[in-house]
Structures are given as structure tokens and as C-alpha cells.
C-alpha positions as CSV (number, residue, x, y, z in Angstrom):
1,M,90.3,138.7,86.7
2,I,92.9,136.1,85.6
3,Q,92.1,132.4,85.3
4,S,94.3,129.4,85.9
5,M,94.8,126.8,83.2
6,T,94.4,124.0,85.7
7,G,90.9,122.6,86.4
8,F,88.6,119.6,86.5
9,G,84.8,119.3,85.9
10,R,82.3,116.5,85.6
11,G,78.8,116.6,84.1
12,E,76.0,114.1,83.7
13,A,72.7,114.2,81.9
14,A,70.0,111.6,80.9
15,S,67.4,111.5,78.2
16,S,63.7,111.3,78.8
17,V,62.2,107.8,78.8
18,Q,60.7,106.9,75.5
19,E,59.1,103.6,74.8
20,G,60.8,102.1,77.8
21,A,64.4,103.1,76.8
22,S,66.7,105.9,77.7
23,F,70.4,106.7,78.1
24,R,72.7,108.7,80.3
25,M,75.7,110.8,79.2
26,Q,78.8,111.4,81.4
27,V,81.5,113.9,80.7
28,E,84.7,114.6,82.5
29,I,87.1,117.4,81.6
30,K,90.5,118.2,82.9
31,S,92.9,120.9,81.8
32,V,96.5,121.7,82.5
33,N,98.9,124.5,81.4
34,H,100.0,124.6,77.8
35,R,101.5,127.3,75.7
36,Y,98.6,127.1,73.2
37,G,95.1,125.7,73.1
38,E,94.8,121.9,72.6
39,V,91.6,119.9,72.9
40,V,91.8,116.1,73.0
41,V,88.4,114.2,72.9
42,R,87.9,110.6,73.8
43,M,84.4,109.3,73.1
44,P,82.6,106.1,71.9
45,K,82.7,105.3,68.2
46,A,78.9,105.7,68.0
47,L,79.3,109.4,68.9
48,L,82.3,110.2,66.8
49,V,80.2,112.2,64.4
50,L,79.7,114.7,67.3
51,E,83.4,115.2,68.0
52,E,83.7,118.5,66.1
53,R,80.8,120.0,68.0
54,V,82.4,119.0,71.3
55,R,85.7,120.7,70.2
56,R,83.9,123.9,69.1
57,L,82.0,124.1,72.4
58,V,85.1,123.5,74.5
59,S,87.3,125.9,72.5
60,A,84.7,128.7,72.8
61,K,85.1,128.5,76.6
62,L,88.8,127.8,77.0
63,Q,91.4,129.6,74.9
64,R,94.6,128.2,76.4
65,G,95.7,125.0,78.0
66,R,95.6,121.3,77.2
67,V,92.1,120.1,77.6
68,D,91.2,116.4,77.8
69,V,87.5,115.5,77.4
70,F,86.3,112.0,78.3
71,I,82.7,111.1,77.2
72,S,80.8,107.9,78.0
73,F,77.2,106.8,77.9
74,E,75.1,103.9,79.0
75,E,71.7,102.6,78.0
76,V,69.0,102.6,80.7
77,G,66.1,100.2,80.3
78,S,65.3,98.2,77.2
79,K,66.2,99.3,73.8
80,A,63.7,99.7,70.9
81,A,63.8,96.8,68.5
82,N,63.5,96.5,64.7
83,V,61.5,93.5,63.4
84,Q,62.2,92.5,59.8
85,V,60.3,89.9,57.8
86,D,61.9,88.1,54.8
87,Y,58.8,87.7,52.7
88,E,60.5,86.1,49.8
89,L,61.9,83.4,52.1
90,A,58.5,82.9,53.7
91,K,56.9,82.4,50.2
92,A,59.6,79.9,49.3
93,Y,58.9,77.9,52.5
94,F,55.1,78.0,51.8
95,Q,55.5,76.9,48.2
96,A,57.8,74.1,49.2
97,G,55.2,72.9,51.7
98,Q,52.5,73.0,49.1
99,E,54.6,71.0,46.6
100,L,55.4,68.5,49.3
101,A,51.8,68.1,50.3
102,T,50.8,67.6,46.6
103,Q,53.4,65.0,46.0
104,L,52.5,63.0,49.1
105,G,48.8,63.5,48.7
106,L,48.5,65.2,52.0
107,P,46.4,68.3,52.9
108,Q,48.2,71.6,53.0
109,T,48.4,72.5,56.7
110,L,51.3,75.0,56.8
111,T,50.0,78.0,58.8
112,V,51.6,81.5,59.5
113,E,52.4,80.3,63.0
114,Q,54.3,77.4,61.6
115,L,56.1,79.6,59.1
116,L,57.3,81.8,61.9
117,R,59.2,78.9,63.4
118,Y,61.4,78.5,60.3
119,P,64.9,80.2,60.7
120,D,65.7,83.6,59.2
121,I,62.1,84.5,58.3
122,I,61.9,86.9,61.2
123,R,65.0,88.9,62.3
124,V,65.0,91.1,65.3
125,T,67.7,93.8,65.7
126,E,68.2,96.5,68.2
127,A,67.3,100.0,66.9
128,Q,70.4,102.1,66.3
129,E,70.0,105.4,68.0
130,D,70.8,108.4,65.8
131,A,73.9,110.3,67.1
132,E,72.1,113.5,66.2
133,N,69.3,112.6,68.8
134,R,72.0,112.2,71.4
135,W,73.5,115.6,71.0
136,P,71.2,117.6,73.3
137,V,71.9,115.3,76.2
138,L,75.6,115.3,75.5
139,Q,75.6,119.1,75.2
140,E,73.9,119.4,78.6
141,A,76.4,117.1,80.3
142,L,79.3,118.9,78.5
143,E,78.2,122.3,79.6
144,A,77.8,121.1,83.2
145,A,81.3,119.8,83.2
146,L,82.6,123.0,81.7
147,A,80.9,125.1,84.3
148,Q,82.6,123.1,87.1
149,L,86.0,123.4,85.4
150,L,85.7,127.1,84.8
151,A,84.7,127.7,88.4
152,M,87.8,125.8,89.5
153,R,90.0,127.8,87.1
154,R,88.6,131.1,88.3
155,Q,89.2,130.1,92.0
156,E,92.7,129.1,91.2
157,G,93.1,132.4,89.3
158,C,92.0,134.4,92.4
159,N,94.6,132.6,94.4
160,L,97.3,133.4,91.8
161,Q,96.1,137.1,91.7
162,E,96.5,137.4,95.5
163,D,100.0,135.9,95.3
164,F,100.9,138.3,92.5
165,A,99.6,141.3,94.5
166,R,101.8,140.4,97.4
167,R,104.9,140.0,95.3
168,I,104.2,143.3,93.4
169,A,104.0,145.2,96.7
170,L,107.3,143.7,97.7
171,L,108.9,144.6,94.4
172,R,107.7,148.2,94.8
173,E,109.2,148.4,98.2
174,R,112.5,147.0,97.0
175,L,112.5,149.5,94.1
176,Q,112.0,152.4,96.4
177,T,115.1,151.2,98.4
178,V,117.1,151.0,95.1
179,E,115.9,154.5,94.1
180,A,116.9,155.9,97.5
181,R,120.3,154.1,97.5
182,A,121.4,154.9,93.9
183,P,122.4,158.6,94.4
184,Q,124.4,157.7,97.5
185,V,126.6,155.4,95.5
186,A,128.1,158.3,93.4
187,C,128.6,160.4,96.6
188,E,130.4,157.6,98.3
189,Y,132.6,157.0,95.3
190,Q,133.5,160.7,95.2
191,E,134.5,160.6,98.9
192,K,136.5,157.5,98.5
193,L,138.3,158.9,95.4
194,L,139.1,162.2,97.1
195,L,140.4,160.4,100.2
196,K,142.6,158.1,98.2
197,L,144.0,161.0,96.2
198,R,144.8,162.9,99.3
199,E,146.7,160.0,100.7
200,L,148.7,159.5,97.6
201,L,149.4,163.3,97.0
202,A,150.2,163.9,100.7
203,A,152.9,161.3,100.3
204,A,154.2,163.2,97.3
205,G,153.9,166.6,99.1
206,T,151.1,168.1,96.8
207,A,147.4,168.8,97.2
208,P,144.7,167.1,95.1
209,D,142.8,169.0,92.3
210,E,139.3,169.2,93.8
211,S,137.8,170.1,90.4
212,R,139.4,167.1,88.8
213,V,138.0,164.8,91.5
214,L,134.5,166.3,91.0
215,Q,134.8,165.7,87.3
216,E,135.8,162.0,87.8
217,A,132.9,161.6,90.2
218,A,130.5,163.1,87.8
219,L,131.6,160.8,85.0
220,F,131.3,157.8,87.3
221,A,127.8,158.9,88.4
222,D,126.7,159.1,84.8
223,R,128.1,155.7,84.1
224,I,126.3,154.0,87.0
225,G,123.1,156.0,86.7
226,I,120.0,153.7,86.8
227,V,117.3,156.3,86.8
228,E,116.0,155.1,83.4
229,E,116.0,151.5,84.4
230,I,114.1,152.4,87.6
231,V,111.5,154.3,85.6
232,R,111.0,151.4,83.1
233,F,110.9,148.8,85.8
234,R,108.1,150.8,87.6
235,S,106.2,151.2,84.3
236,H,106.4,147.5,83.6
237,L,105.2,146.7,87.1
238,D,102.3,149.0,86.7
239,Q,101.3,147.4,83.4
240,F,101.6,143.9,85.0
241,S,99.3,145.0,87.8
242,T,96.7,146.5,85.4
243,T,96.8,143.5,83.1
244,L,95.8,141.2,86.0
245,S,92.3,142.8,85.9
246,V,91.7,142.5,82.2
247,P,88.8,140.1,81.5
248,E,90.5,138.0,78.8
249,P,93.4,135.5,78.6
250,V,96.6,137.5,79.5
251,G,99.1,134.8,80.3
252,R,101.4,135.5,77.3
253,K,101.4,139.3,78.0
254,L,102.2,138.7,81.7
255,D,105.1,136.4,80.7
256,F,106.5,139.1,78.3
257,L,106.3,141.8,81.0
258,L,108.2,139.6,83.4
259,Q,110.9,139.1,80.8
260,E,111.2,142.9,80.5
261,L,111.2,143.4,84.3
262,N,114.0,140.8,84.6
263,R,115.9,142.6,81.9
264,E,115.7,145.9,83.7
265,A,116.8,144.3,87.0
266,N,119.8,142.7,85.3
267,T,120.8,146.1,83.9
268,M,120.5,147.8,87.3
269,A,122.6,145.1,88.9
270,S,125.4,145.4,86.3
271,K,125.5,149.2,86.2
272,A,125.2,150.0,90.0
273,N,128.6,148.6,90.9
274,D,127.5,148.5,94.6
275,F,127.2,145.6,97.0
276,E,124.1,146.9,98.7
277,L,122.2,147.6,95.5
278,G,123.3,144.3,94.0
279,K,121.9,142.4,97.0
280,I,118.5,144.2,96.7
281,V,118.3,143.5,93.0
282,V,119.1,139.8,93.6
283,E,116.1,139.7,96.0
284,M,113.9,141.4,93.3
285,K,115.0,138.9,90.7
286,S,114.2,136.0,93.1
287,E,110.6,137.4,93.3
288,L,110.4,137.8,89.6
289,E,111.4,134.2,89.1
290,K,108.7,133.0,91.4
291,M,106.2,135.1,89.5
292,R,107.4,133.7,86.2
293,E,106.7,130.2,87.5
294,Q,103.2,131.1,88.5
295,V,102.5,132.9,85.2
296,Q,103.1,129.7,83.3
297,N,99.7,128.5,84.7
298,V,97.7,131.7,83.8
299,E,95.4,131.4,80.8
């Protein structure tokens, strides 16, 4: 079953509450058609160390198309804090207090509570969450977004496959008409040639050489014969139809087969030298062009 390269998915996951703090990850992924596979990731600086893992996970699921991944996270609740004590500074304050009390003849009354009021002895900073600890939550959100995107791409692929099936059936029908019409072209040419010769020779008072007329008609029939082109066109069409059911990216192969089908159609039109056949082939080429436009979006 073919897949489209167009899709969108969104996933969200949250960490478990630990010591009153947690966080939530949000991931959005969109993909559009592209000749090759390209993954563009936009994420907070604090998570950049995880970018390569994100790329690998996305590339394992999506082989073709331009994929844009948007990652954001938000803290929920209060963060854990780090409390740091500058012991050297505290000792300096305490010693300075003792020296001052000795010089002034006062009792030493500097307590721990008083020391804590001095600047820079206590520093409180928010704990920096390790990016590695965030990966399981990010992976959960990313996989949820990918699942949505893949479901959308598969649904679009089903729609494309149905459209291809209708156009393939129409092409087979037109090809049968071409196959039935092709032998008549040589017969009609023979009749026209014989009629023209009879008119010319009647004016000259002689009869046409029937064997010569048949020889000319045979040469013409060989020159305009499109049996080989019809066989190859049908073969390419069968391959195209079979390839639609292959469980892997087939967009490039389908595009190649359409090029070959168009080549055979052009040859049929140039060799047939017949208005009716030319008109049918033009209709076939029109369907092939529509299919080619659709194939550009197949993974």
C-alpha cells in the first residue's frame, strides 16, 4: 500500500511528579513531498543534545519527504533548587566580627542566623534538569506525533491508490481501442492507395498493378506498426499496478514507469499516422500527466 508524503501529527507527554516538579513535552511534525528525505528539527537549546536521537527516530519511520519537527516543553509546578554555602566567606565574616568585638571590648554575639543575613553566603539556584532524563518523555511525545502523521499519510495514500486504479482502468480501455484500430489503418491506406492509382491510371488508359499496390501497403503497414509499443505499454502498466501494492517506498519507481509509459505513447502517436489513433493517444497522455502529478506526492 502506497503512502503519501503529506501529513501532520501532534504528540504530548508529561513526566511524573517528583518533589513537586514536572514538565510536559509537545511535539508537532509536518511533512511535504520532496525528492529525497530531509529532517529539520527545531527544539529548545536545553534539549539540543537529543537532536540526533530525534532525527534517527524520524528517519526510521519516514524515508522520503521534507519533515519539520517542532519540539517545545514547559515546566509544571515548582522546580527543585540547589542551595550552596560559601563557607570561606562565612568564616571571613565571623572572624571579622570577632576582631571587631575584641577591638571595641564588646562580647562576640555573631550567631549563625545573623551570618545567614550577610550577602553571598547562601546562594540558591534552580536545579538544571539533565537532558538525558527528559528523553523518555520526549520519545513518548515524538512517537505519538509520528503515529498521527503516518496514519494521515496512509489515508492519503489510499486516496491516491484509488485514483490511480481508476486511471489505470481508463488507460487499459484506451489501449484496447488503439489495438483494435491499428490494423484498420493499414487496410484503409491500401484502399485509398488503390483507389487513387485507379483514378490516375484510368485517365492514362491503363490498369493498376495490384501486386505493386499490395507491396506498397505492406511496406506502409510495417512502418506504422505499433504492436511492440502496445505490448510494452501494457507491460509497464501492469508493473505500475503491481508496484502500488508493494509495502515499501515506491514513488521513484512509479515516476520512472510513468516516463516509460509516456515514451511509448509518444512513439505510438508518431508512428500511427492516423487522426483517430492520435486523438486516443492524446487522451492517454493526458491521463499519464495527471498520474505523474499525483506520483510526485508518493513516498
